[in-house]
PDB file of N, CA, C and O in Angstrom:
ATOM      1  N   MET A   1     204.525  40.080 209.661  1.00  0.00           N
ATOM      2  CA  MET A   1     205.543  39.503 210.615  1.00  0.00           C
ATOM      3  C   MET A   1     206.239  38.403 209.863  1.00  0.00           C
ATOM      4  O   MET A   1     205.633  37.525 209.248  1.00  0.00           O
ATOM      5  N   ARG A   2     207.657  38.508 209.954  1.00  0.00           N
ATOM      6  CA  ARG A   2     208.439  37.476 209.337  1.00  0.00           C
ATOM      7  C   ARG A   2     208.631  36.205 210.126  1.00  0.00           C
ATOM      8  O   ARG A   2     209.014  36.201 211.296  1.00  0.00           O
ATOM      9  N   LYS A   3     208.346  35.127 209.423  1.00  0.00           N
ATOM     10  CA  LYS A   3     208.490  33.717 210.075  1.00  0.00           C
ATOM     11  C   LYS A   3     209.864  33.224 210.043  1.00  0.00           C
ATOM     12  O   LYS A   3     210.629  33.527 209.128  1.00  0.00           O
ATOM     13  N   SER A   4     210.208  32.444 211.055  1.00  0.00           N
ATOM     14  CA  SER A   4     211.652  31.895 211.033  1.00  0.00           C
ATOM     15  C   SER A   4     211.602  30.713 210.072  1.00  0.00           C
ATOM     16  O   SER A   4     210.550  30.112 209.853  1.00  0.00           O
ATOM     17  N   MET A   5     212.695  30.411 209.538  1.00  0.00           N
ATOM     18  CA  MET A   5     212.884  29.253 208.663  1.00  0.00           C
ATOM     19  C   MET A   5     212.414  27.995 209.271  1.00  0.00           C
ATOM     20  O   MET A   5     211.741  27.225 208.586  1.00  0.00           O
ATOM     21  N   GLY A   6     212.718  27.705 210.539  1.00  0.00           N
ATOM     22  CA  GLY A   6     212.304  26.573 211.123  1.00  0.00           C
ATOM     23  C   GLY A   6     210.747  26.419 211.331  1.00  0.00           C
ATOM     24  O   GLY A   6     210.213  25.314 211.233  1.00  0.00           O
ATOM     25  N   THR A   7     210.097  27.473 211.597  1.00  0.00           N
ATOM     26  CA  THR A   7     208.635  27.448 211.717  1.00  0.00           C
ATOM     27  C   THR A   7     208.097  27.111 210.204  1.00  0.00           C
ATOM     28  O   THR A   7     207.209  26.271 210.061  1.00  0.00           O
ATOM     29  N   VAL A   8     208.624  27.743 209.165  1.00  0.00           N
ATOM     30  CA  VAL A   8     208.138  27.364 207.826  1.00  0.00           C
ATOM     31  C   VAL A   8     208.234  25.909 207.499  1.00  0.00           C
ATOM     32  O   VAL A   8     207.309  25.223 207.066  1.00  0.00           O
ATOM     33  N   LEU A   9     209.499  25.494 207.763  1.00  0.00           N
ATOM     34  CA  LEU A   9     209.802  24.057 207.423  1.00  0.00           C
ATOM     35  C   LEU A   9     209.014  23.070 208.366  1.00  0.00           C
ATOM     36  O   LEU A   9     208.672  21.988 207.888  1.00  0.00           O
ATOM     37  N   LEU A  10     208.743  23.333 209.507  1.00  0.00           N
ATOM     38  CA  LEU A  10     207.995  22.478 210.370  1.00  0.00           C
ATOM     39  C   LEU A  10     206.517  22.492 209.933  1.00  0.00           C
ATOM     40  O   LEU A  10     205.859  21.453 209.996  1.00  0.00           O
ATOM     41  N   THR A  11     206.000  23.609 209.507  1.00  0.00           N
ATOM     42  CA  THR A  11     204.641  23.775 209.015  1.00  0.00           C
ATOM     43  C   THR A  11     204.534  23.026 207.719  1.00  0.00           C
ATOM     44  O   THR A  11     203.522  22.350 207.535  1.00  0.00           O
ATOM     45  N   LEU A  12     205.448  23.073 206.826  1.00  0.00           N
ATOM     46  CA  LEU A  12     205.411  22.401 205.516  1.00  0.00           C
ATOM     47  C   LEU A  12     205.488  20.871 205.744  1.00  0.00           C
ATOM     48  O   LEU A  12     204.762  20.112 205.102  1.00  0.00           O
ATOM     49  N   PHE A  13     206.428  20.398 206.719  1.00  0.00           N
ATOM     50  CA  PHE A  13     206.494  18.999 206.996  1.00  0.00           C
ATOM     51  C   PHE A  13     205.270  18.406 207.554  1.00  0.00           C
ATOM     52  O   PHE A  13     204.851  17.306 207.191  1.00  0.00           O
ATOM     53  N   LEU A  14     204.672  19.179 208.483  1.00  0.00           N
ATOM     54  CA  LEU A  14     203.384  18.708 209.038  1.00  0.00           C
ATOM     55  C   LEU A  14     202.283  18.761 208.025  1.00  0.00           C
ATOM     56  O   LEU A  14     201.399  17.909 208.119  1.00  0.00           O
ATOM     57  N   GLY A  15     202.224  19.628 207.092  1.00  0.00           N
ATOM     58  CA  GLY A  15     201.235  19.637 205.960  1.00  0.00           C
ATOM     59  C   GLY A  15     201.413  18.424 205.117  1.00  0.00           C
ATOM     60  O   GLY A  15     200.417  17.804 204.745  1.00  0.00           O
ATOM     61  N   ILE A  16     202.686  18.020 204.771  1.00  0.00           N
ATOM     62  CA  ILE A  16     202.930  16.795 203.980  1.00  0.00           C
ATOM     63  C   ILE A  16     202.557  15.625 204.688  1.00  0.00           C
ATOM     64  O   ILE A  16     201.960  14.740 204.074  1.00  0.00           O
ATOM     65  N   LEU A  17     202.853  15.477 206.036  1.00  0.00           N
ATOM     66  CA  LEU A  17     202.622  14.369 206.882  1.00  0.00           C
ATOM     67  C   LEU A  17     200.970  14.222 207.003  1.00  0.00           C
ATOM     68  O   LEU A  17     200.434  13.129 206.825  1.00  0.00           O
ATOM     69  N   ILE A  18     200.301  15.276 207.284  1.00  0.00           N
ATOM     70  CA  ILE A  18     198.805  15.233 207.399  1.00  0.00           C
ATOM     71  C   ILE A  18     198.140  14.901 206.048  1.00  0.00           C
ATOM     72  O   ILE A  18     197.109  14.231 205.986  1.00  0.00           O
ATOM     73  N   GLY A  19     198.771  15.396 204.977  1.00  0.00           N
ATOM     74  CA  GLY A  19     198.224  14.932 203.691  1.00  0.00           C
ATOM     75  C   GLY A  19     198.389  13.483 203.372  1.00  0.00           C
ATOM     76  O   GLY A  19     197.505  12.830 202.816  1.00  0.00           O
ATOM     77  N   ALA A  20     199.582  12.981 203.749  1.00  0.00           N
ATOM     78  CA  ALA A  20     199.843  11.588 203.537  1.00  0.00           C
ATOM     79  C   ALA A  20     198.903  10.669 204.347  1.00  0.00           C
ATOM     80  O   ALA A  20     198.441   9.645 203.843  1.00  0.00           O
ATOM     81  N   ILE A  21     198.644  11.032 205.541  1.00  0.00           N
ATOM     82  CA  ILE A  21     197.824  10.202 206.458  1.00  0.00           C
ATOM     83  C   ILE A  21     196.266  10.327 205.769  1.00  0.00           C
ATOM     84  O   ILE A  21     195.548   9.328 205.724  1.00  0.00           O
ATOM     85  N   PHE A  22     195.854  11.513 205.290  1.00  0.00           N
ATOM     86  CA  PHE A  22     194.582  11.529 204.819  1.00  0.00           C
ATOM     87  C   PHE A  22     194.485  10.687 203.533  1.00  0.00           C
ATOM     88  O   PHE A  22     193.464  10.068 203.235  1.00  0.00           O
ATOM     89  N   SER A  23     195.560  10.700 202.820  1.00  0.00           N
ATOM     90  CA  SER A  23     195.709   9.857 201.523  1.00  0.00           C
ATOM     91  C   SER A  23     195.546   8.467 201.789  1.00  0.00           C
ATOM     92  O   SER A  23     194.902   7.763 201.011  1.00  0.00           O
ATOM     93  N   GLU A  24     196.101   7.990 202.872  1.00  0.00           N
ATOM     94  CA  GLU A  24     195.980   6.481 203.312  1.00  0.00           C
ATOM     95  C   GLU A  24     194.661   6.265 203.702  1.00  0.00           C
ATOM     96  O   GLU A  24     194.108   5.235 203.319  1.00  0.00           O
ATOM     97  N   ILE A  25     194.009   7.140 204.465  1.00  0.00           N
ATOM     98  CA  ILE A  25     192.735   6.883 204.958  1.00  0.00           C
ATOM     99  C   ILE A  25     191.691   6.920 203.756  1.00  0.00           C
ATOM    100  O   ILE A  25     190.822   6.050 203.699  1.00  0.00           O
ATOM    101  N   ILE A  26     191.767   7.859 202.857  1.00  0.00           N
ATOM    102  CA  ILE A  26     190.897   7.879 201.708  1.00  0.00           C
ATOM    103  C   ILE A  26     191.110   6.680 200.921  1.00  0.00           C
ATOM    104  O   ILE A  26     190.114   6.142 200.438  1.00  0.00           O
ATOM    105  N   GLY A  27     192.299   6.161 200.711  1.00  0.00           N
ATOM    106  CA  GLY A  27     192.642   4.924 199.992  1.00  0.00           C
ATOM    107  C   GLY A  27     191.894   3.661 200.529  1.00  0.00           C
ATOM    108  O   GLY A  27     191.607   2.742 199.762  1.00  0.00           O
ATOM    109  N   LEU A  28     191.606   3.632 201.765  1.00  0.00           N
ATOM    110  CA  LEU A  28     190.983   2.517 202.261  1.00  0.00           C
ATOM    111  C   LEU A  28     189.459   2.541 201.866  1.00  0.00           C
ATOM    112  O   LEU A  28     188.846   1.484 202.015  1.00  0.00           O
ATOM    113  N   PHE A  29     188.888   3.466 201.454  1.00  0.00           N
ATOM    114  CA  PHE A  29     187.446   3.518 201.066  1.00  0.00           C
ATOM    115  C   PHE A  29     187.228   3.528 199.603  1.00  0.00           C
ATOM    116  O   PHE A  29     186.082   3.468 199.157  1.00  0.00           O
ATOM    117  N   LEU A  30     188.330   3.606 198.779  1.00  0.00           N
ATOM    118  CA  LEU A  30     188.214   3.706 197.276  1.00  0.00           C
ATOM    119  C   LEU A  30     188.645   2.315 196.729  1.00  0.00           C
ATOM    120  O   LEU A  30     189.547   1.635 197.219  1.00  0.00           O
ATOM    121  N   GLU A  31     187.885   1.977 195.649  1.00  0.00           N
ATOM    122  CA  GLU A  31     188.166   0.682 194.934  1.00  0.00           C
ATOM    123  C   GLU A  31     189.557   0.790 194.330  1.00  0.00           C
ATOM    124  O   GLU A  31     189.893   1.768 193.662  1.00  0.00           O
ATOM    125  N   GLU A  32     190.357  -0.244 194.582  1.00  0.00           N
ATOM    126  CA  GLU A  32     191.680  -0.341 194.010  1.00  0.00           C
ATOM    127  C   GLU A  32     191.793  -0.310 192.496  1.00  0.00           C
ATOM    128  O   GLU A  32     191.074  -1.077 191.855  1.00  0.00           O
ATOM    129  N   GLY A  33     192.503   0.382 191.960  1.00  0.00           N
ATOM    130  CA  GLY A  33     192.604   0.525 190.515  1.00  0.00           C
ATOM    131  C   GLY A  33     191.680   1.513 189.919  1.00  0.00           C
ATOM    132  O   GLY A  33     191.705   1.678 188.700  1.00  0.00           O
ATOM    133  N   SER A  34     190.846   2.202 190.682  1.00  0.00           N
ATOM    134  CA  SER A  34     189.910   3.147 190.058  1.00  0.00           C
ATOM    135  C   SER A  34     190.785   4.372 189.882  1.00  0.00           C
ATOM    136  O   SER A  34     191.898   4.452 190.402  1.00  0.00           O
ATOM    137  N   ILE A  35     190.234   5.352 189.111  1.00  0.00           N
ATOM    138  CA  ILE A  35     190.940   6.599 188.750  1.00  0.00           C
ATOM    139  C   ILE A  35     191.045   7.397 190.055  1.00  0.00           C
ATOM    140  O   ILE A  35     192.116   7.939 190.324  1.00  0.00           O
ATOM    141  N   ALA A  36     190.022   7.497 190.859  1.00  0.00           N
ATOM    142  CA  ALA A  36     190.013   8.243 192.184  1.00  0.00           C
ATOM    143  C   ALA A  36     191.075   7.588 193.114  1.00  0.00           C
ATOM    144  O   ALA A  36     191.809   8.291 193.810  1.00  0.00           O
ATOM    145  N   HIS A  37     191.142   6.254 193.114  1.00  0.00           N
ATOM    146  CA  HIS A  37     192.298   5.678 193.949  1.00  0.00           C
ATOM    147  C   HIS A  37     193.558   6.131 193.449  1.00  0.00           C
ATOM    148  O   HIS A  37     194.408   6.528 194.247  1.00  0.00           O
ATOM    149  N   GLN A  38     193.787   6.116 192.158  1.00  0.00           N
ATOM    150  CA  GLN A  38     195.057   6.574 191.561  1.00  0.00           C
ATOM    151  C   GLN A  38     195.369   7.985 191.890  1.00  0.00           C
ATOM    152  O   GLN A  38     196.524   8.315 192.160  1.00  0.00           O
ATOM    153  N   LEU A  39     194.397   8.825 191.880  1.00  0.00           N
ATOM    154  CA  LEU A  39     194.553  10.269 192.099  1.00  0.00           C
ATOM    155  C   LEU A  39     194.966  10.577 193.520  1.00  0.00           C
ATOM    156  O   LEU A  39     195.843  11.411 193.744  1.00  0.00           O
ATOM    157  N   PHE A  40     194.330   9.898 194.510  1.00  0.00           N
ATOM    158  CA  PHE A  40     194.517  10.101 195.907  1.00  0.00           C
ATOM    159  C   PHE A  40     195.669   9.353 196.544  1.00  0.00           C
ATOM    160  O   PHE A  40     196.225   9.832 197.532  1.00  0.00           O
ATOM    161  N   VAL A  41     196.070   8.141 195.996  1.00  0.00           N
ATOM    162  CA  VAL A  41     197.007   7.288 196.676  1.00  0.00           C
ATOM    163  C   VAL A  41     198.291   7.184 195.993  1.00  0.00           C
ATOM    164  O   VAL A  41     199.331   7.118 196.648  1.00  0.00           O
ATOM    165  N   ARG A  42     198.287   7.162 194.558  1.00  0.00           N
ATOM    166  CA  ARG A  42     199.528   6.969 193.829  1.00  0.00           C
ATOM    167  C   ARG A  42     200.473   8.126 194.183  1.00  0.00           C
ATOM    168  O   ARG A  42     200.031   9.269 194.296  1.00  0.00           O
ATOM    169  N   SER A  43     201.782   7.834 194.361  1.00  0.00           N
ATOM    170  CA  SER A  43     202.706   8.779 194.765  1.00  0.00           C
ATOM    171  C   SER A  43     203.851   8.840 193.808  1.00  0.00           C
ATOM    172  O   SER A  43     204.057   7.867 193.083  1.00  0.00           O
ATOM    173  N   VAL A  44     204.591   9.864 193.742  1.00  0.00           N
ATOM    174  CA  VAL A  44     205.785  10.131 193.054  1.00  0.00           C
ATOM    175  C   VAL A  44     206.988  10.178 194.040  1.00  0.00           C
ATOM    176  O   VAL A  44     206.962  10.977 194.976  1.00  0.00           O
ATOM    177  N   ASP A  45     208.001   9.370 193.858  1.00  0.00           N
ATOM    178  CA  ASP A  45     209.089   9.309 194.810  1.00  0.00           C
ATOM    179  C   ASP A  45     210.257  10.128 194.281  1.00  0.00           C
ATOM    180  O   ASP A  45     210.594  10.156 193.098  1.00  0.00           O
ATOM    181  N   PHE A  46     210.861  10.815 195.308  1.00  0.00           N
ATOM    182  CA  PHE A  46     212.097  11.579 195.115  1.00  0.00           C
ATOM    183  C   PHE A  46     213.009  11.245 196.068  1.00  0.00           C
ATOM    184  O   PHE A  46     212.627  10.937 197.197  1.00  0.00           O
ATOM    185  N   GLY A  47     214.334  11.264 195.730  1.00  0.00           N
ATOM    186  CA  GLY A  47     215.337  11.003 196.615  1.00  0.00           C
ATOM    187  C   GLY A  47     216.588  10.107 195.973  1.00  0.00           C
ATOM    188  O   GLY A  47     216.469   9.503 194.907  1.00  0.00           O
ATOM    189  N   PRO A  48     217.615  10.107 196.649  1.00  0.00           N
ATOM    190  CA  PRO A  48     218.800   9.422 196.183  1.00  0.00           C
ATOM    191  C   PRO A  48     218.560   7.822 196.390  1.00  0.00           C
ATOM    192  O   PRO A  48     217.690   7.393 197.148  1.00  0.00           O
ATOM    193  N   GLU A  49     219.349   7.069 195.701  1.00  0.00           N
ATOM    194  CA  GLU A  49     219.311   5.590 195.881  1.00  0.00           C
ATOM    195  C   GLU A  49     219.930   5.251 197.236  1.00  0.00           C
ATOM    196  O   GLU A  49     220.766   5.961 197.796  1.00  0.00           O
ATOM    197  N   LEU A  50     219.453   4.121 197.705  1.00  0.00           N
ATOM    198  CA  LEU A  50     219.890   3.583 198.978  1.00  0.00           C
ATOM    199  C   LEU A  50     221.404   3.257 198.897  1.00  0.00           C
ATOM    200  O   LEU A  50     221.812   2.501 198.015  1.00  0.00           O
ATOM    201  N   ASN A  51     222.233   3.811 199.792  1.00  0.00           N
ATOM    202  CA  ASN A  51     223.730   3.465 199.715  1.00  0.00           C
ATOM    203  C   ASN A  51     224.025   2.493 200.925  1.00  0.00           C
ATOM    204  O   ASN A  51     223.645   2.790 202.057  1.00  0.00           O
ATOM    205  N   GLN A  52     224.661   1.410 200.679  1.00  0.00           N
ATOM    206  CA  GLN A  52     225.146   0.526 201.714  1.00  0.00           C
ATOM    207  C   GLN A  52     226.568   0.362 201.767  1.00  0.00           C
ATOM    208  O   GLN A  52     227.183   0.095 200.735  1.00  0.00           O
ATOM    209  N   TRP A  53     227.192   0.505 202.943  1.00  0.00           N
ATOM    210  CA  TRP A  53     228.583   0.255 203.163  1.00  0.00           C
ATOM    211  C   TRP A  53     228.718  -0.930 204.025  1.00  0.00           C
ATOM    212  O   TRP A  53     228.113  -1.003 205.094  1.00  0.00           O
ATOM    213  N   ASP A  54     229.495  -1.860 203.592  1.00  0.00           N
ATOM    214  CA  ASP A  54     229.822  -3.151 204.275  1.00  0.00           C
ATOM    215  C   ASP A  54     231.272  -2.938 204.861  1.00  0.00           C
ATOM    216  O   ASP A  54     232.222  -3.020 204.082  1.00  0.00           O
ATOM    217  N   LEU A  55     231.464  -2.697 206.048  1.00  0.00           N
ATOM    218  CA  LEU A  55     232.710  -2.572 206.722  1.00  0.00           C
ATOM    219  C   LEU A  55     233.205  -3.713 207.516  1.00  0.00           C
ATOM    220  O   LEU A  55     233.893  -3.567 208.526  1.00  0.00           O
ATOM    221  N   VAL A  56     232.791  -5.000 206.970  1.00  0.00           N
ATOM    222  CA  VAL A  56     233.143  -6.192 207.560  1.00  0.00           C
ATOM    223  C   VAL A  56     232.597  -6.451 208.909  1.00  0.00           C
ATOM    224  O   VAL A  56     231.958  -7.488 209.087  1.00  0.00           O
ATOM    225  N   ILE A  57     232.796  -5.555 209.947  1.00  0.00           N
ATOM    226  CA  ILE A  57     232.154  -5.769 211.143  1.00  0.00           C
ATOM    227  C   ILE A  57     230.884  -4.995 211.421  1.00  0.00           C
ATOM    228  O   ILE A  57     230.174  -5.167 212.412  1.00  0.00           O
ATOM    229  N   LEU A  58     230.661  -4.100 210.422  1.00  0.00           N
ATOM    230  CA  LEU A  58     229.529  -3.148 210.593  1.00  0.00           C
ATOM    231  C   LEU A  58     229.074  -2.824 209.057  1.00  0.00           C
ATOM    232  O   LEU A  58     229.831  -2.564 208.123  1.00  0.00           O
ATOM    233  N   GLU A  59     227.679  -2.901 209.029  1.00  0.00           N
ATOM    234  CA  GLU A  59     227.086  -2.482 207.690  1.00  0.00           C
ATOM    235  C   GLU A  59     226.164  -1.297 208.110  1.00  0.00           C
ATOM    236  O   GLU A  59     225.385  -1.279 209.063  1.00  0.00           O
ATOM    237  N   ILE A  60     226.409  -0.328 207.220  1.00  0.00           N
ATOM    238  CA  ILE A  60     225.630   1.047 207.322  1.00  0.00           C
ATOM    239  C   ILE A  60     224.808   1.251 206.100  1.00  0.00           C
ATOM    240  O   ILE A  60     225.286   1.042 204.985  1.00  0.00           O
ATOM    241  N   SER A  61     223.644   1.633 206.268  1.00  0.00           N
ATOM    242  CA  SER A  61     222.716   1.974 205.149  1.00  0.00           C
ATOM    243  C   SER A  61     222.267   3.396 205.213  1.00  0.00           C
ATOM    244  O   SER A  61     221.773   3.808 206.263  1.00  0.00           O
ATOM    245  N   PHE A  62     222.390   4.150 204.220  1.00  0.00           N
ATOM    246  CA  PHE A  62     221.923   5.575 204.074  1.00  0.00           C
ATOM    247  C   PHE A  62     220.964   5.657 202.912  1.00  0.00           C
ATOM    248  O   PHE A  62     221.103   5.028 201.862  1.00  0.00           O
ATOM    249  N   GLY A  63     219.917   6.539 203.210  1.00  0.00           N
ATOM    250  CA  GLY A  63     218.996   6.754 202.165  1.00  0.00           C
ATOM    251  C   GLY A  63     217.699   7.347 202.615  1.00  0.00           C
ATOM    252  O   GLY A  63     217.358   7.143 203.781  1.00  0.00           O
ATOM    253  N   PHE A  64     216.929   8.065 201.817  1.00  0.00           N
ATOM    254  CA  PHE A  64     215.597   8.456 202.086  1.00  0.00           C
ATOM    255  C   PHE A  64     214.850   8.691 200.851  1.00  0.00           C
ATOM    256  O   PHE A  64     215.427   8.961 199.798  1.00  0.00           O
ATOM    257  N   LYS A  65     213.642   8.598 200.948  1.00  0.00           N
ATOM    258  CA  LYS A  65     212.705   8.998 199.807  1.00  0.00           C
ATOM    259  C   LYS A  65     211.587   9.885 200.246  1.00  0.00           C
ATOM    260  O   LYS A  65     211.101   9.733 201.367  1.00  0.00           O
ATOM    261  N   LEU A  66     211.192  10.721 199.500  1.00  0.00           N
ATOM    262  CA  LEU A  66     210.024  11.639 199.732  1.00  0.00           C
ATOM    263  C   LEU A  66     208.914  11.084 198.756  1.00  0.00           C
ATOM    264  O   LEU A  66     209.124  10.928 197.553  1.00  0.00           O
ATOM    265  N   HIS A  67     207.782  10.816 199.339  1.00  0.00           N
ATOM    266  CA  HIS A  67     206.636  10.375 198.569  1.00  0.00           C
ATOM    267  C   HIS A  67     205.602  11.495 198.567  1.00  0.00           C
ATOM    268  O   HIS A  67     204.988  11.834 199.579  1.00  0.00           O
ATOM    269  N   PHE A  68     205.445  12.062 197.332  1.00  0.00           N
ATOM    270  CA  PHE A  68     204.451  13.196 197.125  1.00  0.00           C
ATOM    271  C   PHE A  68     203.334  12.641 196.338  1.00  0.00           C
ATOM    272  O   PHE A  68     203.488  11.916 195.356  1.00  0.00           O
ATOM    273  N   ASN A  69     202.053  13.069 196.883  1.00  0.00           N
ATOM    274  CA  ASN A  69     200.842  12.602 196.009  1.00  0.00           C
ATOM    275  C   ASN A  69     199.929  13.899 196.053  1.00  0.00           C
ATOM    276  O   ASN A  69     200.345  14.954 196.532  1.00  0.00           O
ATOM    277  N   PHE A  70     198.752  13.763 195.563  1.00  0.00           N
ATOM    278  CA  PHE A  70     197.835  14.945 195.500  1.00  0.00           C
ATOM    279  C   PHE A  70     197.468  15.422 196.974  1.00  0.00           C
ATOM    280  O   PHE A  70     197.454  16.626 197.233  1.00  0.00           O
ATOM    281  N   MET A  71     197.192  14.526 197.870  1.00  0.00           N
ATOM    282  CA  MET A  71     196.834  14.887 199.210  1.00  0.00           C
ATOM    283  C   MET A  71     198.013  15.583 199.949  1.00  0.00           C
ATOM    284  O   MET A  71     197.747  16.434 200.798  1.00  0.00           O
ATOM    285  N   SER A  72     199.186  15.291 199.691  1.00  0.00           N
ATOM    286  CA  SER A  72     200.425  15.933 200.226  1.00  0.00           C
ATOM    287  C   SER A  72     200.297  17.406 199.671  1.00  0.00           C
ATOM    288  O   SER A  72     200.418  18.326 200.480  1.00  0.00           O
ATOM    289  N   LEU A  73     200.082  17.658 198.473  1.00  0.00           N
ATOM    290  CA  LEU A  73     200.038  19.005 197.958  1.00  0.00           C
ATOM    291  C   LEU A  73     198.913  19.840 198.617  1.00  0.00           C
ATOM    292  O   LEU A  73     199.074  21.034 198.868  1.00  0.00           O
ATOM    293  N   VAL A  74     197.735  19.151 198.897  1.00  0.00           N
ATOM    294  CA  VAL A  74     196.645  19.749 199.566  1.00  0.00           C
ATOM    295  C   VAL A  74     197.036  20.115 200.955  1.00  0.00           C
ATOM    296  O   VAL A  74     196.750  21.211 201.436  1.00  0.00           O
ATOM    297  N   GLY A  75     197.726  19.145 201.629  1.00  0.00           N
ATOM    298  CA  GLY A  75     198.146  19.356 202.942  1.00  0.00           C
ATOM    299  C   GLY A  75     199.200  20.530 203.105  1.00  0.00           C
ATOM    300  O   GLY A  75     199.151  21.311 204.055  1.00  0.00           O
ATOM    301  N   VAL A  76     200.105  20.592 202.159  1.00  0.00           N
ATOM    302  CA  VAL A  76     201.063  21.747 202.121  1.00  0.00           C
ATOM    303  C   VAL A  76     200.281  23.160 201.890  1.00  0.00           C
ATOM    304  O   VAL A  76     200.656  24.183 202.462  1.00  0.00           O
ATOM    305  N   PHE A  77     199.230  23.136 201.057  1.00  0.00           N
ATOM    306  CA  PHE A  77     198.505  24.323 200.804  1.00  0.00           C
ATOM    307  C   PHE A  77     197.739  24.726 202.116  1.00  0.00           C
ATOM    308  O   PHE A  77     197.749  25.899 202.488  1.00  0.00           O
ATOM    309  N   VAL A  78     197.116  23.806 202.773  1.00  0.00           N
ATOM    310  CA  VAL A  78     196.378  24.139 204.013  1.00  0.00           C
ATOM    311  C   VAL A  78     197.456  24.636 205.071  1.00  0.00           C
ATOM    312  O   VAL A  78     197.254  25.676 205.698  1.00  0.00           O
ATOM    313  N   ALA A  79     198.554  23.909 205.250  1.00  0.00           N
ATOM    314  CA  ALA A  79     199.480  24.313 206.239  1.00  0.00           C
ATOM    315  C   ALA A  79     200.135  25.688 205.928  1.00  0.00           C
ATOM    316  O   ALA A  79     200.549  26.382 206.857  1.00  0.00           O
ATOM    317  N   SER A  80     200.235  26.099 204.612  1.00  0.00           N
ATOM    318  CA  SER A  80     200.693  27.362 204.224  1.00  0.00           C
ATOM    319  C   SER A  80     199.533  28.402 204.657  1.00  0.00           C
ATOM    320  O   SER A  80     199.826  29.456 205.222  1.00  0.00           O
ATOM    321  N   GLN A  81     198.396  28.096 204.402  1.00  0.00           N
ATOM    322  CA  GLN A  81     197.334  29.079 204.794  1.00  0.00           C
ATOM    323  C   GLN A  81     197.244  29.132 206.345  1.00  0.00           C
ATOM    324  O   GLN A  81     196.986  30.228 206.842  1.00  0.00           O
ATOM    325  N   ILE A  82     197.407  28.186 207.064  1.00  0.00           N
ATOM    326  CA  ILE A  82     197.502  28.282 208.535  1.00  0.00           C
ATOM    327  C   ILE A  82     198.719  29.069 208.950  1.00  0.00           C
ATOM    328  O   ILE A  82     198.657  29.861 209.890  1.00  0.00           O
ATOM    329  N   LEU A  83     199.748  28.877 208.314  1.00  0.00           N
ATOM    330  CA  LEU A  83     200.911  29.724 208.613  1.00  0.00           C
ATOM    331  C   LEU A  83     200.856  31.142 208.362  1.00  0.00           C
ATOM    332  O   LEU A  83     201.554  31.938 208.991  1.00  0.00           O
ATOM    333  N   ARG A  84     199.956  31.518 207.359  1.00  0.00           N
ATOM    334  CA  ARG A  84     199.633  32.958 207.125  1.00  0.00           C
ATOM    335  C   ARG A  84     199.042  33.579 208.383  1.00  0.00           C
ATOM    336  O   ARG A  84     199.459  34.672 208.766  1.00  0.00           O
ATOM    337  N   TRP A  85     198.121  32.951 209.017  1.00  0.00           N
ATOM    338  CA  TRP A  85     197.448  33.540 210.075  1.00  0.00           C
ATOM    339  C   TRP A  85     198.060  33.180 211.400  1.00  0.00           C
ATOM    340  O   TRP A  85     197.502  33.600 212.413  1.00  0.00           O
ATOM    341  N   TYR A  86     199.099  32.481 211.498  1.00  0.00           N
ATOM    342  CA  TYR A  86     199.842  32.115 212.708  1.00  0.00           C
ATOM    343  C   TYR A  86     200.636  33.247 213.158  1.00  0.00           C
ATOM    344  O   TYR A  86     201.386  33.809 212.359  1.00  0.00           O
ATOM    345  N   ARG A  87     200.536  33.646 214.404  1.00  0.00           N
ATOM    346  CA  ARG A  87     201.372  34.878 214.846  1.00  0.00           C
ATOM    347  C   ARG A  87     202.377  34.399 215.798  1.00  0.00           C
ATOM    348  O   ARG A  87     203.175  35.189 216.303  1.00  0.00           O
TER     349      ARG A  87
END
């Protein structure tokens, strides 16, 4: 059965979110600076620079960053496996 693009994107987003939450929880129990802490907590950032527009009476800021780490990838894998069996 073919999945809609919205279902796929929602599943991947939830997988990344769940992986990030587990990463933070695991990071609480690991010694800071250890190799295990770096593996589970350290992230790589993707995204454009923050843009600020100062329009004298209004200041607008645009920007976003995506933080990927090992647990985010695990979360995406788990979410994709769940999506395979989702009907």
